[in-house]
N, C-alpha and C positions, 0 to 999 in steps of 0.2 A: 619526463613529460614533453620535452622539446622533440625527442625522437618520435613520439606518438603524433605530435602536431605535424612534423615533417611528413610522416607517412600519410596523414590525412590529406595534406596538400598535393601529394603525388598521386594517391589512389582515387580520390573522390572528385568527380567532374562537376562540382557545383561552385558557383561564384561566391556563395556565402561562406564557404569554408575558409576564406581568407581572414575572416573575423575570429578573433580568439574566443569571444563569448559564444559563438556558434559551435566552435570546436568543443568547448566545455559542455555545452548543452547536449551535443551529440554523444559525447562520452557518458554523460549522466544518464541518458536514455539507454545506452548499450549496457550500462552497469545495473540500472534500476529495473529494466524490463525483466531480466531473469529473476530478480528478487521477487517482483510482483507475481511472476509466473509460478515460482516455487511455492510461495505461501498461498497464492490464490487457489491452487488446486486443493490444498488441504482445507482452506476456509470453506470452499464449496462442498467438499466431502463431509465436513463436520457441521454444515449448515450454520456457519457463523458469520454470514454476510452482514447481519444487523450489528454484530459486535464490532467488526472492523469499521463500520460506518460510525458507530458510537465513539470509537477511539479517535476518529478523525475530528468529530465535533468537540470532543473534550480537549483538543489541542488549545483552543482559546483559553480554557481555564488554566492549562499549563503555562501559557504565556502570561496570564494575569498573576499567577503565583510567582513567576519569575520576576515580574515587575515589582510586585509588593515586597518581596524579600531581597530585591537588589541583585539578582543574578546578572552577571556580566554576559553570560552565554545563555540565551533563551532556549536554545535547542536542548541544553542540559536540563533546564527546569521542566521543559515539556516531557523529556524522557523520564525523569524522576517521578513527575506527577502521573504520567501514563502507566508506568509499571505499578505504582501504588494503587491507582484507579483500577487496573485489571485484577490485581490481587484481591482488593476489597470486593469488587463485583463478583468474582468467582466464589469468595468466601460467603457472601450473602446468598448467592444463587444456590449454593449447595445446602443452605440451611433454611430454605423456605419451600412452600408448596406451590408458589407461583411459577408460571412458565418462565423460561429463560428470557423470552422476548419482553416480558413485562419488567423484569429486573433490569435488563439492559436499557429499556426505555426510560425507566426511573433515573438510573445513573446518568445517562446521556443528557436528559433534560436538565437535571440539577447542575451538571458540570458546565453545560453550554450557558445556562442562565447565570451561573455564578461568574463565569469568565466574562460575559458581556457586562454584568453589573460592575465588577471590579475595574475593568478597563474604562468603562464609562465614568465611574467615580473619579478616576485619575485624570480624566480629560484626554486620554491618549488613545482612544479606540481607533480613531482615523489613521493613526500611525501603523496599525496592524491590519488594515483592510486587505493588504496584498496577500495575507495568509489565507484569505477566503478562496481566491482563484489561483494563487501561486504565480511564480514567474521563473520558469526553468532557465531563461536566458540570463538570470542573475547569478547562476551557480559559478563557483570558482574552482580552479584546479585543486586547491586544498580541500574544498568540500567534497570533491569527487573521491578523494582518498578515504573520507569517512564512509562514502557509499561502498567503496571496495571492502572496507572492514565489515560493513553491514551485510554485504553479499557473502563474505566468509562465514559470518555468524549463521546466516540462513542455511548455507551449504552444510555446516557442521550439524545443525539440527536435522536437516534432510537426511544426511548419511546415518546418523546415530538414532534418530527418533521417528523417522517417517513411518516405518512399519508399525510401530507401537501406537502412534497417533491414529493411523488409518484403521488399525484393529479396533481401537476404542470407538472410532466414529461408526464402525459397522455394528458392533454390539459390545456394550460395556460389560455385561455379565460374561460374555465369551472372553473378552480381554482380561477380565479379572481372574478367570479360570486359568489363564496362561501366565499369571503372575504379573500382569501389567496394571499399574496404578493409574486408572483413568483420570482421577483428580489431579495427580501430580503432573501428568502431561498436559492437562488443561491449563494449569498454572504456567507451565513452561511455554506452551504455545502462545498463550495470551500475552505473556511478557515479551516474547520475540515479535509478535505482531505490533505491540505497542512501540517497541524501539524502531522497527522499520517504518511505521507510519509517521512517527514524530521526526525522524531524520529526513523524511521525504516531504513533509507537509509544506515547507516554505516554498518549494519549487513546484509542487503539484496542486496544492490548495485544499483547504478543508472541505469544500463543496465537491471536489472531483476525485479525491484520493481513493474512495471506495470503488468508484467506477473502474479505475485502472487496475485494482486488485481483482475484482470480481468478473468483469466482462471477458477478458481473455479465457479464463477457465470455463465460464459458462458457455462461451462460443465453442470451445473445443469439445465440451461434453456433448454438444448437440450432434457432432459428427464422428466422434471417436468410437472405435470398435473394441478397444482394449485399453488398459492402463498406460501402456507405453505410448500409444497414439495420443491419449489424453494429455500427457505431460509434454510430449513433443509439440503438438499443435498449440497448446497454451503458450509455450515459449515462442513459437514462430509468430503467432498472432500478436503477442506482446511486443516483440522486437520490431517486426515489420510495420505495424501500425504506429508504434512510437516514432520510428525514424521517418515514416511517411508523413505523420502529423507535423513533425518539426519542419520538414521541407515545405509542405504545403502552407503552413502558417507563415513562413518567411515570405513567400511569394504573394499570398493573398492578404497579408497583414491582419491575421486573426490570432488571438492568444494561443500558444501552443497546447496548453492543457485541454481546453475545450475542443480543439481540433482533433487531438488524439482520442478523446472520449467519443466524439461523433463517429470517427472511423471505426472504433471498437464496437460502438452501438450498431453501426451498419453491418459489421461482421457478424454480430450476434443474430440479427434478423435474417441475414443470408443463410447462415448455418442452420437456423431454425426452420427456414423454408425447405432447405435440403433434407433435414431430418424428417420433416412432415411428409415430403414427397416419397422418400425412401420407405418410411414406415407404412405408407399405403400400398 
């Protein structure tokens, strides 16, 4: 880690890079941006934006469960709860005639309300307000190592399961005819999304996590001509706007998460205008 810090001092012409917490925040963005880009493209393809938003909101329930059962590591309790939440949600969704958005809304509403109620009963809700908007400047070098592990997990899923997940998102009957179990990959993908969101929630925030997952992919989809461009532009938007948001937030004294989301939101509307003009 000392070598990486030294390289930052030498290569980056910013005065804030002398602060260790800014180095850690920059590393977190450079690691997490590819994670969000990889899962974001698949989430947009599978029309699961509402699901990832629901997972973010369920984080408060994961925190409450951890507090009630005395978890020393709340990130662990959030991950355990989120994986169980995603499995149960998919189980119920596959066995009802309601639309997926209805089931997701039901689960998200219950999880959010239960989390708020449990934390309020314990009188400790104010202690966890930071989880709502996040604080990437609080990330440590040790926590960045967990993000690296998360990136490795997403890369493995991308390499071995992307084609199958994509085929299922295009046509489940077609995927089934090729021997692909759509339900199995739904469970797998949902579990990976759960882990990624819960590991990132403390730094990104419950209210903003879905924006960082969806906006880069949605922006890239506006102007991409093929799948390769789609993934490349998603990665570029995610990394560039993440780093730019960190730099701007430092100088204008605005929280980093909201600044990144504003830049990504602006990117979406610019690419949408370009798409509309070209389509005409």
